[in-house]
N, C-alpha and C positions, 0 to 999 in steps of 0.2 A: 652416582647421585640418585639418591631416592626421591620419590615424590611422596606426597601425603596421601592420606586416604581418600577415596572416592567420595564425591559429595552425595549424601543420601537425599534423593528427591521424594518429597512428600506429596500428597494430592493438591492438585491446583484447582481451587474453587472458582476461579475466574475463567477456566477453560471454555465454558459454554458462552459466555459473553464475548471472549475473544474470537471464538469461531464465527460468531454471527458478525462482529464488527469486520472481521477478514472477507466474509462472503459480500457483505454489503460494498466494501471497497473494490472487492473484485469485479462486483457487477457494474459499478460505476466506471471502472477503467475499462472494463469490457465494452460498454456503450460508447465510450469516447473513441476507442480503437476501432470499433465497427463502423463509426462515422468516418474514419480513415480510409478503410476499407472501401466503403460505399461511394465515397467521393471518387476514389481511384478506379472503381468498377463502372460507375455510370457516367462520370465525367473526367477523364484523365487529364483533359486539357486545362481544366481548372487547377490542378496541382502545379501547373507552370506559370500560373500567374503570380506576379511580384507582389508582396505583401508589405514587408518592412525592411528597411536597411539592404535593398537590393536583393533580398532572399525570397524565393519562391514559397508558396504554400506548403509544397510537400516537406521542404526543409524545416520551415517553421513548425508545422504540425508534428513532424518527426521529433524535434527537440522538445516541443511541448509534451509529448507524449513520455519521453524520457524524463522530465522534470516533474511531470505529473505522479510518476511512478516513485521517484524519490520523496517527493513531499507526502504522498499517502502513506510510504512507508514510515516516514517521521511520526506522521499523525497517528498510524497504528500502533507505533512503539509507545507514544506517549499515553495514549489511552489506555493500552494494555498494562502499561506500567502502573497507571493509577489504580486501575481495577485489581490488579495483583496484590498491591500494596494494601488496599482496603479489604479485599475478601480473605486473603491468605493470613494477615496478621491477626484478624479478628478470631480465628480459629486457635492460634498459638497464645493468645492471652488467657490467663487464668480467669475463672468466673468468680 
């Protein structure tokens, strides 16, 4: 069974903005994660306090970090897709 020819990739005009967006989201996530580390370092007892549904702060914060990463990934994908469509299709349209 043969496969078709490889896709030819052209220049991505949106790569600069995508990199900037990725860095901003990385810094935001890094700050939220640093908060988790600081709480664990400075006041580990705080992490054992019950917050919601009989779950402690460590569990809630941990799941929050996971959910934040997923949501930020979806946001990144949506924003980048919009920029790719706008910036890369302008080049291919005839003048």
